[in-house]
Every structure is written in structure tokens, then in C-alpha cells.
SEBA-928679 format. One record per residue (C-alpha): residue number from 1; residue in three letters; chain; x, y negated, z negated. Coordinates in Angstrom, 1 decimal. Layout:
! residues N
node i->NUM | aa->Ala | ch->A | X->X | Y->Y | Z->Z
...
***
This chain:
! residues 247
node i->1 | aa->Unk | ch->A | X->17.1 | Y->-9.1 | Z->28.0
node i->2 | aa->Unk | ch->A | X->13.5 | Y->-9.7 | Z->29.3
node i->3 | aa->Unk | ch->A | X->12.4 | Y->-5.9 | Z->28.7
node i->4 | aa->Unk | ch->A | X->13.5 | Y->-6.2 | Z->25.0
node i->5 | aa->Unk | ch->A | X->11.6 | Y->-9.4 | Z->24.2
node i->6 | aa->Unk | ch->A | X->8.2 | Y->-7.8 | Z->23.6
node i->7 | aa->Unk | ch->A | X->9.8 | Y->-5.3 | Z->21.1
node i->8 | aa->Unk | ch->A | X->11.8 | Y->-8.1 | Z->19.3
node i->9 | aa->Unk | ch->A | X->8.6 | Y->-10.3 | Z->19.1
node i->10 | aa->Unk | ch->A | X->6.5 | Y->-7.1 | Z->17.9
node i->11 | aa->Unk | ch->A | X->9.1 | Y->-6.6 | Z->15.3
node i->12 | aa->Unk | ch->A | X->9.2 | Y->-10.3 | Z->14.1
node i->13 | aa->Unk | ch->A | X->5.3 | Y->-10.4 | Z->14.2
node i->14 | aa->Unk | ch->A | X->5.2 | Y->-7.3 | Z->12.1
node i->15 | aa->Unk | ch->A | X->8.0 | Y->-7.8 | Z->9.6
node i->16 | aa->Unk | ch->A | X->8.3 | Y->-11.4 | Z->8.9
node i->17 | aa->Unk | ch->A | X->4.7 | Y->-11.9 | Z->7.5
node i->18 | aa->Unk | ch->A | X->5.4 | Y->-8.8 | Z->5.2
node i->19 | aa->Unk | ch->A | X->8.7 | Y->-10.4 | Z->4.0
node i->20 | aa->Unk | ch->A | X->6.8 | Y->-13.6 | Z->3.3
node i->21 | aa->Unk | ch->A | X->4.4 | Y->-11.6 | Z->1.1
node i->22 | aa->Unk | ch->A | X->7.3 | Y->-9.8 | Z->-0.6
node i->23 | aa->Unk | ch->A | X->8.7 | Y->-13.2 | Z->-1.6
node i->24 | aa->Unk | ch->A | X->5.5 | Y->-14.1 | Z->-3.2
node i->25 | aa->Unk | ch->A | X->5.1 | Y->-10.9 | Z->-5.1
node i->26 | aa->Unk | ch->A | X->8.7 | Y->-10.8 | Z->-6.3
node i->27 | aa->Unk | ch->A | X->8.0 | Y->-14.0 | Z->-8.1
node i->28 | aa->Unk | ch->A | X->5.6 | Y->-12.1 | Z->-10.5
node i->29 | aa->Unk | ch->A | X->8.7 | Y->-10.3 | Z->-11.7
node i->30 | aa->Unk | ch->A | X->10.8 | Y->-13.4 | Z->-11.8
node i->31 | aa->Unk | ch->A | X->12.1 | Y->-12.9 | Z->-15.5
node i->32 | aa->Unk | ch->A | X->13.9 | Y->-9.7 | Z->-15.0
node i->33 | aa->Unk | ch->A | X->13.8 | Y->-9.5 | Z->-11.2
node i->34 | aa->Unk | ch->A | X->14.6 | Y->-6.0 | Z->-9.6
node i->35 | aa->Unk | ch->A | X->18.0 | Y->-5.6 | Z->-7.7
node i->36 | aa->Unk | ch->A | X->17.7 | Y->-6.8 | Z->-4.1
node i->37 | aa->Unk | ch->A | X->19.2 | Y->-3.5 | Z->-3.0
node i->38 | aa->Unk | ch->A | X->16.5 | Y->-1.5 | Z->-4.6
node i->39 | aa->Unk | ch->A | X->13.8 | Y->-3.8 | Z->-3.2
node i->40 | aa->Unk | ch->A | X->15.4 | Y->-3.4 | Z->0.4
node i->41 | aa->Unk | ch->A | X->15.4 | Y->0.4 | Z->-0.1
node i->42 | aa->Unk | ch->A | X->11.7 | Y->0.3 | Z->-1.2
node i->43 | aa->Unk | ch->A | X->10.8 | Y->-1.7 | Z->1.8
node i->44 | aa->Unk | ch->A | X->12.6 | Y->0.6 | Z->4.2
node i->45 | aa->Unk | ch->A | X->11.0 | Y->3.6 | Z->2.3
node i->46 | aa->Unk | ch->A | X->7.8 | Y->2.1 | Z->3.2
node i->47 | aa->Unk | ch->A | X->8.7 | Y->1.8 | Z->6.9
node i->48 | aa->Unk | ch->A | X->9.9 | Y->5.3 | Z->7.1
node i->49 | aa->Unk | ch->A | X->6.7 | Y->6.5 | Z->5.4
node i->50 | aa->Unk | ch->A | X->4.8 | Y->5.5 | Z->8.5
node i->51 | aa->Unk | ch->A | X->6.7 | Y->8.0 | Z->10.7
node i->52 | aa->Unk | ch->A | X->5.8 | Y->10.7 | Z->8.2
node i->53 | aa->Unk | ch->A | X->2.3 | Y->9.8 | Z->8.0
node i->54 | aa->Unk | ch->A | X->1.4 | Y->9.6 | Z->11.7
node i->55 | aa->Unk | ch->A | X->1.9 | Y->13.2 | Z->12.5
node i->56 | aa->Unk | ch->A | X->0.1 | Y->14.3 | Z->9.2
node i->57 | aa->Unk | ch->A | X->-2.9 | Y->12.1 | Z->10.2
node i->58 | aa->Unk | ch->A | X->-3.0 | Y->13.7 | Z->13.7
node i->59 | aa->Unk | ch->A | X->-2.9 | Y->17.2 | Z->12.0
node i->60 | aa->Unk | ch->A | X->-5.5 | Y->16.2 | Z->9.7
node i->61 | aa->Unk | ch->A | X->-7.8 | Y->14.9 | Z->12.4
node i->62 | aa->Unk | ch->A | X->-7.5 | Y->18.0 | Z->14.5
node i->63 | aa->Unk | ch->A | X->-8.4 | Y->20.3 | Z->11.5
node i->64 | aa->Unk | ch->A | X->-11.4 | Y->18.2 | Z->10.6
node i->65 | aa->Unk | ch->A | X->-12.5 | Y->18.0 | Z->14.3
node i->66 | aa->Unk | ch->A | X->-12.2 | Y->21.9 | Z->14.4
node i->67 | aa->Unk | ch->A | X->-14.2 | Y->22.2 | Z->11.2
node i->68 | aa->Unk | ch->A | X->-16.7 | Y->19.7 | Z->12.2
node i->69 | aa->Unk | ch->A | X->-19.7 | Y->22.2 | Z->11.9
node i->70 | aa->Unk | ch->A | X->-19.0 | Y->22.8 | Z->8.3
node i->71 | aa->Unk | ch->A | X->-19.0 | Y->19.2 | Z->7.4
node i->72 | aa->Unk | ch->A | X->-22.2 | Y->17.9 | Z->5.7
node i->73 | aa->Unk | ch->A | X->-24.1 | Y->15.4 | Z->8.0
node i->74 | aa->Unk | ch->A | X->-24.4 | Y->12.9 | Z->5.2
node i->75 | aa->Unk | ch->A | X->-20.6 | Y->12.8 | Z->5.2
node i->76 | aa->Unk | ch->A | X->-19.8 | Y->12.9 | Z->8.8
node i->77 | aa->Unk | ch->A | X->-16.5 | Y->13.6 | Z->10.5
node i->78 | aa->Unk | ch->A | X->-15.6 | Y->9.9 | Z->10.9
node i->79 | aa->Unk | ch->A | X->-16.1 | Y->9.2 | Z->7.2
node i->80 | aa->Unk | ch->A | X->-14.3 | Y->12.2 | Z->6.1
node i->81 | aa->Unk | ch->A | X->-11.3 | Y->11.3 | Z->8.5
node i->82 | aa->Unk | ch->A | X->-10.9 | Y->8.0 | Z->6.9
node i->83 | aa->Unk | ch->A | X->-10.9 | Y->9.4 | Z->3.4
node i->84 | aa->Unk | ch->A | X->-8.2 | Y->11.9 | Z->4.3
node i->85 | aa->Unk | ch->A | X->-6.2 | Y->9.4 | Z->6.2
node i->86 | aa->Unk | ch->A | X->-6.4 | Y->6.9 | Z->3.4
node i->87 | aa->Unk | ch->A | X->-5.3 | Y->9.7 | Z->0.8
node i->88 | aa->Unk | ch->A | X->-2.4 | Y->10.7 | Z->3.0
node i->89 | aa->Unk | ch->A | X->-1.1 | Y->7.2 | Z->3.3
node i->90 | aa->Unk | ch->A | X->-1.3 | Y->6.5 | Z->-0.5
node i->91 | aa->Unk | ch->A | X->0.1 | Y->9.9 | Z->-1.5
node i->92 | aa->Unk | ch->A | X->3.1 | Y->9.6 | Z->1.1
node i->93 | aa->Unk | ch->A | X->3.9 | Y->5.9 | Z->0.0
node i->94 | aa->Unk | ch->A | X->3.9 | Y->7.0 | Z->-3.7
node i->95 | aa->Unk | ch->A | X->6.2 | Y->10.1 | Z->-2.9
node i->96 | aa->Unk | ch->A | X->8.6 | Y->7.8 | Z->-1.0
node i->97 | aa->Unk | ch->A | X->8.6 | Y->5.3 | Z->-3.9
node i->98 | aa->Unk | ch->A | X->9.2 | Y->8.2 | Z->-6.3
node i->99 | aa->Unk | ch->A | X->12.1 | Y->9.7 | Z->-4.2
node i->100 | aa->Unk | ch->A | X->13.8 | Y->6.3 | Z->-3.8
node i->101 | aa->Unk | ch->A | X->13.3 | Y->3.8 | Z->-6.5
node i->102 | aa->Unk | ch->A | X->10.9 | Y->4.9 | Z->-9.3
node i->103 | aa->Unk | ch->A | X->13.4 | Y->7.2 | Z->-10.9
node i->104 | aa->Unk | ch->A | X->16.1 | Y->4.6 | Z->-11.0
node i->105 | aa->Unk | ch->A | X->17.3 | Y->3.3 | Z->-14.5
node i->106 | aa->Unk | ch->A | X->16.5 | Y->-0.2 | Z->-13.2
node i->107 | aa->Unk | ch->A | X->12.8 | Y->0.8 | Z->-13.5
node i->108 | aa->Unk | ch->A | X->12.9 | Y->-0.1 | Z->-17.1
node i->109 | aa->Unk | ch->A | X->9.8 | Y->-2.3 | Z->-17.8
node i->110 | aa->Unk | ch->A | X->6.0 | Y->-1.8 | Z->-16.9
node i->111 | aa->Unk | ch->A | X->5.9 | Y->-4.5 | Z->-14.2
node i->112 | aa->Unk | ch->A | X->8.5 | Y->-2.7 | Z->-12.2
node i->113 | aa->Unk | ch->A | X->6.6 | Y->0.2 | Z->-10.7
node i->114 | aa->Unk | ch->A | X->4.0 | Y->-2.4 | Z->-9.6
node i->115 | aa->Unk | ch->A | X->6.7 | Y->-4.3 | Z->-7.8
node i->116 | aa->Unk | ch->A | X->8.2 | Y->-1.3 | Z->-6.1
node i->117 | aa->Unk | ch->A | X->4.8 | Y->0.1 | Z->-5.1
node i->118 | aa->Unk | ch->A | X->3.9 | Y->-3.3 | Z->-3.6
node i->119 | aa->Unk | ch->A | X->7.2 | Y->-3.4 | Z->-1.7
node i->120 | aa->Unk | ch->A | X->6.7 | Y->0.1 | Z->-0.3
node i->121 | aa->Unk | ch->A | X->3.2 | Y->-1.0 | Z->0.7
node i->122 | aa->Unk | ch->A | X->4.7 | Y->-4.1 | Z->2.4
node i->123 | aa->Unk | ch->A | X->7.2 | Y->-1.9 | Z->4.3
node i->124 | aa->Unk | ch->A | X->4.5 | Y->0.5 | Z->5.5
node i->125 | aa->Unk | ch->A | X->2.5 | Y->-2.5 | Z->6.8
node i->126 | aa->Unk | ch->A | X->5.3 | Y->-4.0 | Z->8.4
node i->127 | aa->Unk | ch->A | X->6.0 | Y->-0.9 | Z->10.4
node i->128 | aa->Unk | ch->A | X->2.3 | Y->-0.2 | Z->11.1
node i->129 | aa->Unk | ch->A | X->1.8 | Y->-3.7 | Z->12.4
node i->130 | aa->Unk | ch->A | X->4.9 | Y->-3.6 | Z->14.5
node i->131 | aa->Unk | ch->A | X->3.4 | Y->-0.4 | Z->16.2
node i->132 | aa->Unk | ch->A | X->0.1 | Y->-2.2 | Z->16.6
node i->133 | aa->Unk | ch->A | X->1.8 | Y->-5.1 | Z->18.3
node i->134 | aa->Unk | ch->A | X->3.6 | Y->-2.8 | Z->20.6
node i->135 | aa->Unk | ch->A | X->0.7 | Y->-0.7 | Z->21.7
node i->136 | aa->Unk | ch->A | X->-0.5 | Y->-3.1 | Z->24.5
node i->137 | aa->Unk | ch->A | X->2.8 | Y->-3.8 | Z->26.0
node i->138 | aa->Unk | ch->A | X->1.5 | Y->-3.5 | Z->29.5
node i->139 | aa->Unk | ch->A | X->0.2 | Y->-6.8 | Z->30.1
node i->140 | aa->Unk | ch->A | X->-0.9 | Y->-8.6 | Z->26.9
node i->141 | aa->Unk | ch->A | X->1.5 | Y->-10.9 | Z->24.8
node i->142 | aa->Unk | ch->A | X->2.1 | Y->-10.3 | Z->21.2
node i->143 | aa->Unk | ch->A | X->0.0 | Y->-13.5 | Z->20.4
node i->144 | aa->Unk | ch->A | X->-2.9 | Y->-12.3 | Z->22.5
node i->145 | aa->Unk | ch->A | X->-2.7 | Y->-8.9 | Z->20.6
node i->146 | aa->Unk | ch->A | X->-3.0 | Y->-10.7 | Z->17.1
node i->147 | aa->Unk | ch->A | X->-5.9 | Y->-12.8 | Z->18.3
node i->148 | aa->Unk | ch->A | X->-7.5 | Y->-9.6 | Z->19.7
node i->149 | aa->Unk | ch->A | X->-7.2 | Y->-8.0 | Z->16.4
node i->150 | aa->Unk | ch->A | X->-8.3 | Y->-11.1 | Z->14.6
node i->151 | aa->Unk | ch->A | X->-8.7 | Y->-10.6 | Z->10.7
node i->152 | aa->Unk | ch->A | X->-8.2 | Y->-6.9 | Z->11.0
node i->153 | aa->Unk | ch->A | X->-4.4 | Y->-7.5 | Z->11.8
node i->154 | aa->Unk | ch->A | X->-4.0 | Y->-9.7 | Z->8.5
node i->155 | aa->Unk | ch->A | X->-6.4 | Y->-7.4 | Z->6.5
node i->156 | aa->Unk | ch->A | X->-4.2 | Y->-4.1 | Z->6.9
node i->157 | aa->Unk | ch->A | X->-1.4 | Y->-5.8 | Z->5.1
node i->158 | aa->Unk | ch->A | X->-3.6 | Y->-7.0 | Z->2.2
node i->159 | aa->Unk | ch->A | X->-5.3 | Y->-3.6 | Z->2.1
node i->160 | aa->Unk | ch->A | X->-2.1 | Y->-1.8 | Z->1.8
node i->161 | aa->Unk | ch->A | X->-0.8 | Y->-4.0 | Z->-0.9
node i->162 | aa->Unk | ch->A | X->-4.0 | Y->-3.8 | Z->-3.1
node i->163 | aa->Unk | ch->A | X->-4.3 | Y->0.0 | Z->-2.8
node i->164 | aa->Unk | ch->A | X->-0.8 | Y->0.8 | Z->-3.6
node i->165 | aa->Unk | ch->A | X->-0.7 | Y->-1.8 | Z->-6.5
node i->166 | aa->Unk | ch->A | X->-3.5 | Y->0.2 | Z->-8.0
node i->167 | aa->Unk | ch->A | X->-1.0 | Y->3.1 | Z->-8.3
node i->168 | aa->Unk | ch->A | X->1.6 | Y->0.9 | Z->-9.7
node i->169 | aa->Unk | ch->A | X->-0.8 | Y->-0.5 | Z->-12.2
node i->170 | aa->Unk | ch->A | X->-1.5 | Y->2.9 | Z->-13.5
node i->171 | aa->Unk | ch->A | X->2.2 | Y->3.7 | Z->-13.7
node i->172 | aa->Unk | ch->A | X->2.5 | Y->0.5 | Z->-15.7
node i->173 | aa->Unk | ch->A | X->-0.4 | Y->1.4 | Z->-18.1
node i->174 | aa->Unk | ch->A | X->1.3 | Y->4.9 | Z->-18.8
node i->175 | aa->Unk | ch->A | X->5.0 | Y->3.5 | Z->-18.8
node i->176 | aa->Unk | ch->A | X->5.4 | Y->4.2 | Z->-22.5
node i->177 | aa->Unk | ch->A | X->3.2 | Y->7.3 | Z->-22.7
node i->178 | aa->Unk | ch->A | X->4.0 | Y->11.0 | Z->-22.7
node i->179 | aa->Unk | ch->A | X->5.0 | Y->12.8 | Z->-19.6
node i->180 | aa->Unk | ch->A | X->1.8 | Y->14.7 | Z->-19.6
node i->181 | aa->Unk | ch->A | X->-0.2 | Y->11.6 | Z->-19.9
node i->182 | aa->Unk | ch->A | X->1.7 | Y->9.9 | Z->-17.1
node i->183 | aa->Unk | ch->A | X->0.8 | Y->12.7 | Z->-14.5
node i->184 | aa->Unk | ch->A | X->-3.0 | Y->12.1 | Z->-15.3
node i->185 | aa->Unk | ch->A | X->-2.5 | Y->8.4 | Z->-14.9
node i->186 | aa->Unk | ch->A | X->-0.7 | Y->8.9 | Z->-11.5
node i->187 | aa->Unk | ch->A | X->-3.4 | Y->11.2 | Z->-10.4
node i->188 | aa->Unk | ch->A | X->-6.1 | Y->8.7 | Z->-11.4
node i->189 | aa->Unk | ch->A | X->-4.3 | Y->6.0 | Z->-9.7
node i->190 | aa->Unk | ch->A | X->-3.8 | Y->7.9 | Z->-6.3
node i->191 | aa->Unk | ch->A | X->-7.5 | Y->8.9 | Z->-6.4
node i->192 | aa->Unk | ch->A | X->-8.8 | Y->5.3 | Z->-7.1
node i->193 | aa->Unk | ch->A | X->-6.3 | Y->3.7 | Z->-4.5
node i->194 | aa->Unk | ch->A | X->-7.3 | Y->6.3 | Z->-1.9
node i->195 | aa->Unk | ch->A | X->-11.2 | Y->5.6 | Z->-2.4
node i->196 | aa->Unk | ch->A | X->-10.4 | Y->1.9 | Z->-2.4
node i->197 | aa->Unk | ch->A | X->-8.3 | Y->2.3 | Z->0.7
node i->198 | aa->Unk | ch->A | X->-10.9 | Y->4.4 | Z->2.5
node i->199 | aa->Unk | ch->A | X->-13.8 | Y->2.2 | Z->1.7
node i->200 | aa->Unk | ch->A | X->-12.3 | Y->-1.0 | Z->2.8
node i->201 | aa->Unk | ch->A | X->-10.8 | Y->0.6 | Z->5.8
node i->202 | aa->Unk | ch->A | X->-14.2 | Y->1.8 | Z->6.9
node i->203 | aa->Unk | ch->A | X->-15.6 | Y->-1.5 | Z->6.4
node i->204 | aa->Unk | ch->A | X->-12.8 | Y->-3.5 | Z->8.2
node i->205 | aa->Unk | ch->A | X->-13.0 | Y->-1.2 | Z->11.2
node i->206 | aa->Unk | ch->A | X->-17.0 | Y->-1.0 | Z->11.5
node i->207 | aa->Unk | ch->A | X->-18.0 | Y->-4.4 | Z->10.4
node i->208 | aa->Unk | ch->A | X->-18.9 | Y->-6.9 | Z->13.2
node i->209 | aa->Unk | ch->A | X->-16.5 | Y->-9.8 | Z->13.8
node i->210 | aa->Unk | ch->A | X->-18.9 | Y->-12.2 | Z->12.5
node i->211 | aa->Unk | ch->A | X->-19.1 | Y->-10.5 | Z->9.1
node i->212 | aa->Unk | ch->A | X->-15.5 | Y->-9.8 | Z->8.6
node i->213 | aa->Unk | ch->A | X->-15.0 | Y->-12.8 | Z->6.1
node i->214 | aa->Unk | ch->A | X->-17.3 | Y->-11.0 | Z->3.7
node i->215 | aa->Unk | ch->A | X->-15.3 | Y->-7.8 | Z->3.7
node i->216 | aa->Unk | ch->A | X->-12.0 | Y->-9.7 | Z->3.4
node i->217 | aa->Unk | ch->A | X->-13.5 | Y->-11.7 | Z->0.5
node i->218 | aa->Unk | ch->A | X->-13.8 | Y->-8.6 | Z->-1.4
node i->219 | aa->Unk | ch->A | X->-10.1 | Y->-7.8 | Z->-0.7
node i->220 | aa->Unk | ch->A | X->-9.2 | Y->-11.2 | Z->-1.9
node i->221 | aa->Unk | ch->A | X->-11.1 | Y->-10.8 | Z->-5.1
node i->222 | aa->Unk | ch->A | X->-9.3 | Y->-7.5 | Z->-5.6
node i->223 | aa->Unk | ch->A | X->-5.9 | Y->-9.4 | Z->-5.3
node i->224 | aa->Unk | ch->A | X->-7.0 | Y->-12.0 | Z->-7.7
node i->225 | aa->Unk | ch->A | X->-8.0 | Y->-9.4 | Z->-10.3
node i->226 | aa->Unk | ch->A | X->-4.8 | Y->-7.7 | Z->-9.7
node i->227 | aa->Unk | ch->A | X->-2.8 | Y->-10.8 | Z->-10.5
node i->228 | aa->Unk | ch->A | X->-4.8 | Y->-10.9 | Z->-13.8
node i->229 | aa->Unk | ch->A | X->-4.0 | Y->-7.4 | Z->-14.6
node i->230 | aa->Unk | ch->A | X->-0.3 | Y->-8.2 | Z->-14.0
node i->231 | aa->Unk | ch->A | X->-0.5 | Y->-10.9 | Z->-16.6
node i->232 | aa->Unk | ch->A | X->-1.6 | Y->-8.2 | Z->-19.0
node i->233 | aa->Unk | ch->A | X->1.0 | Y->-5.7 | Z->-17.9
node i->234 | aa->Unk | ch->A | X->3.8 | Y->-8.2 | Z->-18.7
node i->235 | aa->Unk | ch->A | X->2.7 | Y->-8.1 | Z->-22.2
node i->236 | aa->Unk | ch->A | X->2.9 | Y->-4.3 | Z->-22.5
node i->237 | aa->Unk | ch->A | X->5.8 | Y->-3.4 | Z->-25.0
node i->238 | aa->Unk | ch->A | X->6.7 | Y->-0.1 | Z->-26.6
node i->239 | aa->Unk | ch->A | X->5.1 | Y->0.7 | Z->-30.0
node i->240 | aa->Unk | ch->A | X->7.8 | Y->0.7 | Z->-32.5
node i->241 | aa->Unk | ch->A | X->7.1 | Y->3.0 | Z->-35.5
node i->242 | aa->Unk | ch->A | X->8.4 | Y->1.5 | Z->-38.7
node i->243 | aa->Unk | ch->A | X->9.4 | Y->3.5 | Z->-41.5
node i->244 | aa->Unk | ch->A | X->7.6 | Y->2.8 | Z->-45.0
node i->245 | aa->Unk | ch->A | X->10.2 | Y->2.8 | Z->-47.6
node i->246 | aa->Unk | ch->A | X->9.3 | Y->4.2 | Z->-51.2
node i->247 | aa->Unk | ch->A | X->10.7 | Y->2.3 | Z->-54.0
***
């Protein structure tokens, strides 16, 4: 049993915090909550997305490295890699949500796609954090790993939630619009989420430990703004065209 303890501890350390955040975000949809089976499906879809993203990111890194001579110096290989990785993660999370829960009849009000996208993001973060905790199995404990990662460990979860929620917000804003309009909204949401993700990811990984709180302060401001936007989304209703009767 002893050899499985680090794996169990890593899974608990990666999944339990994500489930706690999931409980918090589900309260935003307390009036007409989504079925638990679909929430569980979305969470699982986010976890599976990690297994899809990792090989794609490795392929992207190889391609970028091979074409490094053609990359403008002002951009740089590292910055471009962060942008591509962030875009891949946001696209895959959205595709997984689309394939599993966003086409369901239960997705029947504007707040629903936001909840589903956040749930997928939390599943993604849970799997990603579990892998992060498993990486130093030779020697260090899970607790030591978390302490070594410091705020970066916590920040990854918040960043996934915020960036994927941006896509959910654009889906919500286009909920009662035409199909062509929805496509444009989705495109804008994915682009904005990718830029947001890559910017904060770059800052989190390159900011000195002593200044990390400033970066996470911006993430928290983004989450507070998101909560305010959700209050607006809850008030979105379809436009009912009334017929004018002529007498």
C-alpha cells in the first residue's frame, strides 16, 4: 500500500481543491442548477482534456523550436510558446465542453455555458495539478511539492477558471443570437481567453516569488469582475416580439 500513497495523496491534493471551487461556482446557478451527472461529465471531460493537450503542446514546442530562426526577436521563442500553449488549452477545453455538455437540452439558459466551462476548467486544473504533484515522487512529499510551488500551484487553478469562464461569458452573451453571430462570439471568446491565459501564465512563471502577489491580485480582480458579469448574465432573457393588433 505504501507505494500507492504518493499517488493517492497527489490525486487528493489535485482534485479536492478543484471540487471545493466547483461547489462555490455551482452556487451561482442555484436557482436552476445543472444536473449533477452533467457537471460530473464536464469535470471528467476537463480531466481528459489534459491527456489531449500534453502531446499537442509537445508537438507545438518542437515545431516552434525548429522554426526559431523565423520568429521575430521582439516576440521570442518562449513568448510564442506560451501563446500557442494557452491557445491549445483553451481550444481543447472548449471542444471537450462542446462535445459533452454544451449541446445538451439542459443547456437552456445563458448562465449554463459559463458553469459548464468553469467545470471543465476545474477538471483540467485537477488533472494538471495531480500531475504536478506526482512529478517529484522520488524523494519529496506532496506537501513539500506544494510548498515549493508556492502560489503558482494555487494560481494555475484560478487562471484556468478565469480564462475558460471568458469563453462561457461570450457563449452566454450570444445565447439568444443567430447561429452566425454565435460563431463570432465564440471566436472572440477563445482569442480573448487565450491572450488572458498566456499573459498571466507568462507573468506567473517569470515573476520573482516576492512579487507574485501582485500578479495574483490581478487574477483575483478578474474573478471579482467575472462575478459581476454573471449577475448581468442572469438577467438576460429572450426578446419577445409582440404583435401589434390593428383595430
